[in-house]
C-alpha positions as CSV (number, residue, x, y, z in Angstrom):
1,M,109.0,-30.4,58.8
2,K,107.4,-29.4,55.5
3,Q,109.5,-32.1,53.7
4,I,108.2,-34.8,56.1
5,I,104.6,-33.8,55.6
6,I,105.1,-33.8,51.8
7,F,106.8,-37.2,52.0
8,L,103.9,-38.6,54.1
9,L,101.3,-37.3,51.7
10,I,103.2,-38.9,48.8
11,V,103.3,-42.2,50.6
12,I,99.6,-42.0,51.5
13,I,98.6,-41.2,47.9
14,G,100.8,-44.0,46.7
15,L,99.2,-46.5,49.0
16,I,95.7,-45.4,47.9
17,G,96.7,-45.6,44.3
18,W,98.2,-49.0,44.7
19,G,95.1,-50.3,46.5
20,Q,92.9,-49.0,43.6
21,Y,95.2,-50.6,41.1
22,K,95.1,-53.9,42.9
23,K,91.3,-53.8,43.0
24,Y,91.2,-53.0,39.3
25,K,93.7,-55.8,38.5
26,R,91.7,-58.3,40.6
27,F,88.6,-57.6,38.4
28,S,89.4,-57.0,34.8
29,L,87.6,-58.3,31.7
30,T,90.8,-60.0,30.5
31,E,90.8,-62.2,33.6
32,Y,87.1,-62.6,34.4
33,E,85.3,-62.7,31.0
34,Y,84.2,-66.2,30.1
35,K,86.2,-67.2,27.0
36,I,84.5,-69.0,24.2
37,P,86.6,-71.9,22.9
38,E,87.9,-71.3,19.4
39,N,86.5,-74.7,18.2
40,L,83.0,-73.6,19.0
41,K,83.0,-70.3,17.1
42,N,82.5,-72.0,13.7
43,S,80.1,-74.7,14.7
44,E,77.5,-75.7,12.0
45,R,74.8,-75.6,14.6
46,K,73.8,-72.0,14.1
47,D,70.6,-72.4,16.1
48,L,72.5,-73.6,19.2
49,L,75.3,-71.2,18.6
50,L,73.0,-68.2,19.0
51,D,71.6,-69.6,22.3
52,Y,75.1,-70.3,23.5
53,F,76.4,-66.8,22.7
54,E,73.3,-65.3,24.5
55,A,74.1,-67.6,27.6
56,V,77.7,-66.4,27.6
57,E,76.6,-62.8,27.5
58,A,74.2,-63.4,30.3
59,L,76.9,-65.0,32.4
60,N,79.4,-62.2,31.8
61,G,76.8,-59.6,32.4
62,H,75.9,-61.1,35.7
63,V,79.6,-61.2,36.8
64,I,80.1,-57.5,35.8
65,T,76.8,-56.3,37.4
66,Q,77.4,-58.0,40.8
67,W,80.9,-56.6,41.0
68,S,79.9,-53.1,39.8
69,A,76.8,-52.8,42.0
70,Y,77.7,-54.8,45.1
71,R,81.4,-55.5,44.9
72,I,80.7,-59.2,44.9
73,D,83.2,-61.4,43.0
74,V,80.9,-64.3,42.3
75,R,83.8,-66.4,41.1
76,N,85.7,-66.0,44.4
77,P,83.4,-64.5,47.0
78,K,85.0,-63.1,50.2
79,K,81.7,-62.8,52.2
80,D,79.0,-65.4,52.9
81,N,75.9,-63.2,53.4
82,N,72.5,-63.8,51.8
83,R,73.1,-61.4,48.9
84,T,76.5,-63.0,48.1
85,Q,75.0,-66.5,48.3
86,A,72.1,-65.6,46.0
87,A,74.6,-63.9,43.5
88,V,76.9,-67.0,43.5
89,S,74.0,-69.4,43.1
90,E,72.7,-67.4,40.1
91,Y,76.3,-67.4,38.7
92,R,76.5,-71.2,39.0
93,N,73.1,-71.6,37.2
94,K,74.2,-69.3,34.4
95,R,77.5,-71.1,34.1
96,A,75.7,-74.4,34.0
97,N,73.6,-73.1,31.2
98,V,76.7,-72.2,29.2
99,K,78.2,-75.6,29.9
100,Y,75.0,-77.3,28.7
101,Y,75.2,-75.5,25.4
102,E,78.9,-76.3,25.0
103,Q,78.2,-80.0,25.6
104,Q,75.5,-79.8,22.9
105,L,77.8,-78.1,20.5
106,L,80.7,-80.5,21.1
107,D,78.5,-83.6,20.8
108,P,79.1,-85.3,17.4
109,E,75.5,-86.3,17.2
110,T,74.4,-82.6,17.2
111,Q,77.0,-81.2,14.8
112,K,74.6,-81.5,11.9
113,E,71.2,-80.0,11.7
114,P,68.6,-82.8,12.3
115,S,66.7,-83.6,9.1
116,V,63.4,-84.3,10.8
117,V,62.3,-83.2,14.2
118,S,59.0,-84.3,15.7
119,E,56.6,-81.8,17.2
120,E,57.1,-83.5,20.6
121,E,60.9,-83.0,20.3
122,K,60.5,-79.4,19.2
123,K,58.4,-78.8,22.3
124,K,61.0,-80.4,24.5
125,Q,63.7,-78.3,23.0
126,L,61.6,-75.1,23.6
127,L,61.0,-76.2,27.2
128,R,64.7,-76.8,27.8
129,K,65.5,-73.4,26.2
130,Q,63.0,-71.6,28.4
131,F,64.2,-73.3,31.5
132,Y,68.0,-72.9,30.9
133,A,67.5,-69.2,30.1
134,N,66.8,-68.6,33.8
135,P,67.0,-71.8,36.0
136,S,66.5,-70.0,39.3
137,A,63.3,-68.2,38.2
138,N,62.0,-71.4,36.7
139,S,62.6,-73.6,39.7
140,L,58.8,-73.4,40.5
141,R,57.4,-72.0,43.7
142,L,54.0,-72.6,45.5
143,R,51.2,-70.4,44.1
144,E,53.1,-69.6,40.9
145,Q,50.9,-69.7,37.8
146,N,52.6,-69.7,34.4
147,A,53.3,-71.7,31.2
148,M,56.3,-73.5,32.7
149,V,54.1,-74.9,35.5
150,F,51.5,-76.0,32.9
151,E,54.1,-77.9,30.9
152,I,55.6,-79.6,34.0
153,Q,52.1,-80.6,35.1
154,G,51.6,-82.1,31.6
155,L,54.8,-84.1,31.9
156,L,53.9,-85.3,35.4
157,I,50.4,-86.4,34.2
158,S,52.1,-88.3,31.3
159,K,54.1,-90.1,34.0
160,G,50.9,-91.3,35.7
161,H,50.4,-88.6,38.3
162,I,46.8,-87.4,38.8
163,I,46.8,-83.6,39.3
164,E,45.0,-80.5,38.0
165,H,46.4,-79.3,34.6
166,D,45.8,-75.6,35.1
167,G,49.3,-74.0,35.3
168,L,49.0,-73.3,39.1
169,F,51.8,-74.7,41.2
170,R,49.8,-75.8,44.3
171,A,50.6,-78.4,46.9
172,E,49.4,-81.4,44.8
173,T,51.8,-80.5,41.9
174,F,54.6,-80.0,44.5
175,N,53.9,-83.4,46.0
176,A,53.7,-85.1,42.6
177,L,57.0,-83.5,41.6
178,K,58.5,-84.6,44.9
179,A,57.2,-88.2,44.4
180,F,58.6,-88.3,40.9
181,E,62.0,-87.3,42.1
182,E,61.9,-89.9,44.8
183,K,60.8,-92.6,42.4
184,S,63.6,-91.6,40.0
185,G,66.3,-91.7,42.6
186,L,66.7,-87.9,42.7
187,F,66.9,-85.6,45.7
188,P,63.1,-85.2,46.6
189,D,62.8,-81.5,47.2
190,G,59.8,-80.8,45.0
191,K,61.7,-78.2,43.0
192,L,62.4,-78.1,39.3
193,D,66.1,-78.2,38.5
194,A,68.1,-79.3,35.5
195,I,68.3,-82.9,36.5
196,T,64.6,-83.2,37.4
197,L,63.7,-81.6,34.1
198,E,65.8,-84.0,32.0
199,Y,64.3,-87.0,33.8
200,L,60.8,-85.6,33.1
201,L,61.6,-85.2,29.5
202,K,62.8,-88.8,29.0
């Protein structure tokens, strides 16, 4: 009887250990850490390279945090609740940010430092950098008041929309953004996303 109990205990401990090992194997840095392509590590665009590395770190940090804190695998979620959807959406935004910088670094036109950059182009680059640092937070919501709203209002005004230029995202700014999206053939939801931003910056 004693031998049977010991055998059952060994089996139970073995099963628990195997479950923990499988969980560890399912989420290990060697499998889940975003790998930087070798051909990008020595890019001449040091300014973009720094932003790119920061974006990769933010992406990896998000993946690790969501798994450690909530056991959400944002790359292959098993649940579909609100927390998981929000975590996956943020992961996609951060991954899109990484891909944006990769595209910039791989573009032959951006391989060399530009000799002369206009003030307007510098402003556009800063606006892109601020937006892509956190696309979800910068999507603009009613009653928000910040520098991003102010800049977007300025772009809308330059496109012919008559709105207050005060940095407050009220209904008239929302409607102007929605009208711009509709006129540009974009999905008219009145939210700022990467596509809308790029169209505004044209």
